[in-house]
Every structure is written in structure tokens, then in C-alpha cells.
Residue, then its C-alpha position, 0 to 999 in steps of 0.5 A: m495546537t493539535h491537528y489531525h487529518c482524518g481521511r476515510v478510505v473510499l474505495v473507487a473504481l480501479v482498473a484491475a485483473a484476474c481474481s484470487p480468493d476473497q480472503s488470502v491465506g498465507p502460504s507456508r515457508g516451504v511453499i514460498a521458498a519454491y516460488v523464489t530465486g535470486e535476491a528474493e530467495r536470499n531475503l526470505d527469513q526462517n518464518g517464510q517472510f520477506v525482509l522488506t526495505g524501509g524509507s529514505v533518509g529524511e523520512l519518517t522511520e518505521s518506529e516513528a510511523m508506528t508511534l504516530a499511527k498508535a496515537y492517531a488510532r486512539v485519539g481519532a476513535r473519538w470522531m472516526g470510531e463509528t466509521w471504522q466500525r462500519d468499515r469493519r462490520s464489527r465492534i472495535d475495542f479501541d483501548r486495546l489496539t496496538p500496531c501489528p508487528r509488520a509495517l509496510y513501506a509503500k513507494s511513490s512513483f513521483v520525485l517530490g523534491q521541494r515542489g508544492s506545499p507540504s500537504l501536497r507532498q504528503l498526499i502523493g508521496p510515500k506512505w507507511l501502512i500500519a495495521m492496528c491489531s486487537e489484543s491477541g487478535p487480527p488486524v482491525l484498522s489500517i492507517a497510512v502515515s505519510a513518510e513526509a510527516t516529519d514535523l509531527r510529534v506525539i506528546d502525552g498521547h497527542i499528535l502535535g504539528p501542522g495540519g495536512a494530508q498525514f493520515t488516511s485510515a479505514g477499518i479492515p473488513v472481518s473478511r480480510s486477513d491483511v490490508p494490503i495483502s502480504p508480499e508472500d500472498a502476492v508471490n503465491i498468486v503470481a507464481k501459481a498464475t504464471g508458473r514463474r519464480v520471483l526474482k526480487v523482493p516484492e516492492l509496494v507501490l502506491a496508486p496515485p490519488p484519488y486512490p487511497p494508499q490501502l490500494a497499493k500494489w506489489r511490484i513483482q519481478l519474475e525470473l522469466p518473462v510471461t505474456v499477458r493481455g490487458v483486459r481493458s485495452g486488449s494490448r498484449r505484452t511480454t514482460s517480467e514485471v507485474y503488479v498484484g493488489f486490490g481491485e474495486t473492493w477489498n474482496s478482490v485481488y488481481i494481477q495487473l499491469g503498470d503503465t505511465d502517462g508520460a514523464t511528469r504528472s500534475f496535481r492541483d495544490a489546495e494550499g497553493r491557491g489551486a495552482e497546478v504543480t508538476f512532478p517528475i515520474i520515477p523512470g519505470y514506475p507506474t501512474r496507472f494500472e490495468r487488469a491483465n490476464v496471463e496467457v499460459p502457453 
């Protein structure tokens, strides 16, 4: 039997920070090279793109995630097509969609283990973010595929396997060039705002539910600390780590601070009779984000 989880992205209020232009324009390789050092510089290819890491052993590979996303886009268009086109505010030719060349792996802040049901682990665990491109055109559809969805198979264009929280999707508005923004754009934003070079390759980190995977943020490690102030809390912090990602809508990109609420976080397991399941938080990874303004000396 074929099963699909067809979750639509709903953009909810998110605590976020200092705004950048509505549509990102990728900086050139020469510009990016001036903004990076150390590991980040060593992992910048000849086209000015970072060489990004993928998932872990036992998870879906990039290729497997792309195969699932392609099948989901084609079959899911039967009942999600109108919603995706409303999201995009334009017609989508679903017969000509293909995965864009670059898939993004978004890390979860939680240690999954074998806690909770498969659906709960798929919901809060790591994701592959696959953009679907029109023929010789821009990205038009974003599909997040759970890296935990290893029990799904594509046969004759159909997705076979148990139901769950394997997919979250939305049409990409015509005003956006990337969802999420590219790591190169994130570096460009941070370097210009802080005057600091980026030390490590950016890492995409998920915002915990109820936020959709498409609101993942880039974790940026700077060469030298900067002083930032949380817009909501007013707290002042000197740090070499900031986050960059969407705010309340896809038209706003912000610099943000990441924080944790403790050593664990509990989630209600819909498949476990509503029981609360507690997951350890990976040390150093955030469970909430706050808008932050950079204080320039």
C-alpha cells in the first residue's frame, strides 16, 4: 500500500533578527573568498560554493532523498498542486520538475536514539531539504524529506512504505531565489554586518517543531567574537557563533542568536497514545532563536 504524508508549510511567528534584502543574490566567488578563512576557505570550491557535509550512517543518503522528493512532487501534485501554486503565486509545470543540483542537509538539535515512534523521530529529526526546479528555470518547490525515512521505497514512481512525518512541502514564492537561503548568502550577510571572517563551513540547523524545516538557520562560526544584543530579551552577548535564516516570512532574513532551554526537550507522541517523550539536546545546539542586532564598535 502506498502512503504519503503531505504536510504544508505554515509560516508561524518566529523570534528573529536584523533584516537583509527581500531576495538574496549570491555573491561572487571572489567576494566569498574574502569573507572566509581556515576550514571555510579550504572547503570553498572553484565556483564559490561551500562543500557541505551530508547525513550520518543509517540515514537516507542525498541521492535517496532526491529520489523520494522527485516521486513526492509528481504524485503529491494531485492533491497539493493548487496549494503549492498558491504558495508560489504562479503556475507550476509539475511534469517538468526535477531536483535542483544542490540538496541541503539540516541537522536536528536532538539525540534521537530509539526514543518515541518512527513518526516522532521523523518529525524532530534531521532533514534533507530538496528544491525542485522547473526545466532550465529557478526553484519552484521545496520538499523536506526526513533523513529517518529509511523504510520508504520508490517503485514505478510510487512511494511505498508506512505513513508518518516523512515530508513537509511548500511552493517557493517567485520573490525568492532559494529556500532556505544559500550558505554563501548567509556568509555574505554576516560578514558585512560584523566585519568578521567566517572560520568554519556553515551548518544548517533545524528550528524545532512547530516550525517547518524550511525555516532552518545557518550556524555561522566567526574568526573573532562580536558583540550582539537580543532584540526581545535585551541581553548583550559577546560570541563567535550566530545564526542566519528566515524570520516570520520568506521575505525576511535575519541574524539570530541560538539558545537552549535545558539539557532535554519533551514532545507529545501522537502514535504513542499522546505520551510525552523526552529527547536529550546535543550540547551546544539551540532549541530557540532570538533576533539579534550586531553592535559595531
